[in-house]
C-alpha positions, 0 to 999 in steps of 0.5 A: 595941143591935140596930136592926131596919131601917137606913133613916132612923129606924134610922140616926139612932137608931144615930148618937145611940146611938153618940155616947153610946159605945154599941155598935150593930148594924143589921140591914137587909133593904133594903126602904125604903118610899120606894125607888120615889120619885125625889124627896122633899120637906119636909126642909130642906137635902135638899128635892128630893133622891133618897131613895137618895142621902140614905140612902146618905150617912146610912149612910156617916156612921153607919158612920164611928163605930167599933163601929157594924156594919151587916148586910144581912139580914132579921130573922125571929125575936126573943125575950127570954132573961132580960134579953137579946134575941136576933134571928135572921136569915133566914140563921140567924144569931143576935145578942144585945143588951140593947136592941131597936129596931124601925125596919123601916118598913112595906109598902104593899099595892098596890091590884090595879089594873094600873099602880098599883104602877108609878106608886106613889111617883112619880105615884100619891101617898099624902101631899099634904105630901110630893108635893102642891106639885109637882102643884098646879093640875094635873089630879088624881084621888083614889081613894076606896074607903072613904067614911069617908076623904071628908075627905081629898078636902079636902086634895087640893082645896086643891092643885087645883080640877081634881079627880075622885074615883074610887070604883072601884066603887059609892060608899060616900061618905056623902050629906052629903059627896056633896052637898058635893062636888057643890056644888064641882063635884067629879065622883064616878066610880063605874065600876071602874078598868080601868087606870092608863096610864103612861109610863116611870118611873111617870109616869101618863098617864090613868085608864081606867075599865071603862065605857070612859071615859078621864081624862087626869091628871097626878097621883093620890092614894090611901090603901093599907093597910099591914102590918108587915115583922116580926110583933112581937106574935107574936115579942116580944109588942109590941102593935099598935094598931087602925091596924096600927102598933106601939103606943108611948108619947111616948118610942117605948117599946113595952109590952115593957121594953127594946123600942122602935119608931120611924119608919113602923112606929110612926106614921101620920105617914109623913114623913122628918122625923118618922122622923128625929126619932122615931129620935133621940128613941128613941135618947136614951131607950134611952141613958138607960135603959142608962146608969142601968142601968150606973151601978147595976151593981156592976162598972163597965165601958166600954159601948163594948165590953161593952154586948152 
């Protein structure tokens, strides 16, 4: 099996696959989406840990298994020849495998606001479940450029009643929601954002608007658009859904036989436990398919050495 992406989903999938005696190649470009984050939460036994430490430990444990290989590189092409998949890297290397698993995560598109990217993952957050507890009761803000996402405000209001909404320009919030926010005394600020003022290590200090006002905050929530690191539709034919994620079924299968996708690239629920669970589930189904295929082959062989 070739795994495109060696972060949490890819590593857990590789471990489960290898423990079923299957050979695995992981190709990873090092673009882990939570790389800027100093600490993550909601993972039992690792709550509050540094993401890099957990990823490094997971990689070390996976690579202790013989016939698991890890390649630092970026996959730029993929195709299917007969029943074999070929993955090509930026370094013009080509690797072949009977199965292909995409676990490359996503790229968050930063809002074009000075200071936004520097604070992303540390004091500018996308998920109240991942980072909300640490800022509950504090002065918070939410950037709401899409009025359809007005219900998201409730999740942040649950954390703190000291909340401001920044629309970064004329508001598109539906009138019914404006009235609800007014009743709760949640101000809606429509001036464009000039800058997110911040300290070192991405800790925000304030939001400065173009109308000259300055708003001291200890946390800011925002939704960003995302893009895939790899164009699976163009390269292999896998379907992308309307939200930009690789379309999979309940078992992480794509519409292309032998191709699976797991982790952030295939779900809107971007949380570490979800990625780990999905990676393990995908591996189980990939193994099931492979052992069934091997069982009915005329020639029996050990999958450790001959599954590629």
